[in-house]
C-alpha positions, 0 to 999 in steps of 0.5 A: 747954506749952499752957494757957488764961489767963482775962484779965479784959478779954480773955477766954481767952488761949492760953499757949504755952511752948516751948524753941524760942521765943526771945522773948515774942510776942503775936498776934491771929488772924483769929478773934480768938483771942489767943496769948501765946508765950514761952520755957521759961526765962521765967516765966509771971508775966513773960509775963503782965506783958508781956500787961498792957502790950499790952492796949490793942494787943490791943483795937485789933487785935480791933477791926480784925478786928471791923470787917472781919468786920462789913462784912456785906452789908446786903440790901434788902427785895426781896433778903430776900424773894427769899431767903425764897422760895428758902429756902422752896423749898430748905430744907424739902426738904433737911430731909426728905431728910436726916431720912429718910437718917439716921432723924430725926423733926421737927415743923413748919418755919418760915423766918425772917430771923434773923441771930444764928443759923442755926437752932434746934430747939424742945422740940417738935422744931419747926425754925426756919431762917434764910433767910440760909442761902441765902448759904451753900454747899449743904454748909454748909446741910446741916451746919446742918440736920443740927445742928438735926436732932441737937437733936431727939434731944439738946436740948443741946450735950452730948458725946452731941449732938456725937458724933451730929453728928460721926457724921452728918457723917462725922467732919467736925463740927469742920471744918465748924463752923470753916468756918461760924463763919468766915462768920457774924459772931462775935457772941455774946449772953448774959445778964449776971451780977454779974461783968459789972457793971464792964464794963457801967459802962465801956460806959455811960460810953462811951455817955455820953461819945458822947452828950455829944460829939454834943450830945445831952442823954441819960444826962447826969444819972448815968443809968443808975446802978450800982444800976439796972444791977444790978437789970437783971442780977438781973432777968435782963433784961440782955444782954451782946454779945460779940465773940470773947469780949470784951464790946463792948455791952450792952442790956436786953430785957424782956417785963414791960411799961414803965409810962412807955408807959401814956401817949403823946402823938401817934399812939399805939401801933399796938396793945395787944398784948404787946410786948418793950421794948429799953432801955439800949443801950450800945456800946464806942467801938471798935465804934461804927458797926459795926452792933451796935445793929442786931444787938441789934434783930435778936436781940430779934426772935428772942427775940420769936419764941421767946416768941410776941410779935409787937411791939417798943417802944423809945424814944430821945432826939429828938436821937439821929438815929443811933438814930432813923434805924436804927429807921426803916430797920428798919421801926419806926413813930414813935408819939409821945412818952412822958414818963420818970419824970424828966420828960424826953421821949422819942420812942417807936417800935413794930414789928409783926413778921411771924408 
């Protein structure tokens, strides 16, 4: 008997009860999937008690899997531009060829340096493709293109969409999708909800402890409070970052402006254009220094592209050298210093995105 058990911390657990199994065993697959196997003569309740005793072990194993999967290449600007040129040469021609072959119609094509997804299709059937598709073999590039072309017919992931994609891939949709997911980072971004509140507060506590250990006087006064996090969730500005179904980070991404940015001392903001602001990034201890903050900033750039916004602003503590170094590396300009409502100072940064 196979079924799925939803664990509050581990997510979906595959339960396998067999006559041929002689003992309770727990395994973590390379994909991060957790499988709990146990004999027919042992109750599910007893097997789940065994699982509870092994929760920390599962988290450690998933962290090891995450570390291996997240050692992705960090391309230089020159390499990215070379891939961009190659993508512009190859991908539009591939879209045109496959669209003609299977009878699809589409709008314009844009090539972007997106990392959290290979492509997307807008409501107007415009296609956006990641230049990092050039790191994939040709047949997986074609799979991604066909995926987005199917979205010109079905703007969702309905049964009809999957049936169409399976048809145009010769019945290989599931096989190709598994191969694709095996290459890209297994991160998922989604909006936070009330059920995530306790986990978010755990992530905040991890961040507070890390700041304290680094001698950084940030988030040491009870900020951010549970009430503020709940307000972020209700305002649909909180995001959860999952790795293999487990929440490993959180952040706030807003397009509503930031009142404390109205006054800035120093060089000043690069412009007065509409902008996205990133706040309250918190990463689980077991996933620290694995590039998740970078992925959050890349994801923000993708949201900006969808919103038609070309600027991002962010602030951080002057002693948070890890974040300041990351912002510099990712092309953010130091614009000066802002003052929070608490009276504390923060270093302010801005990035102008390519349109």
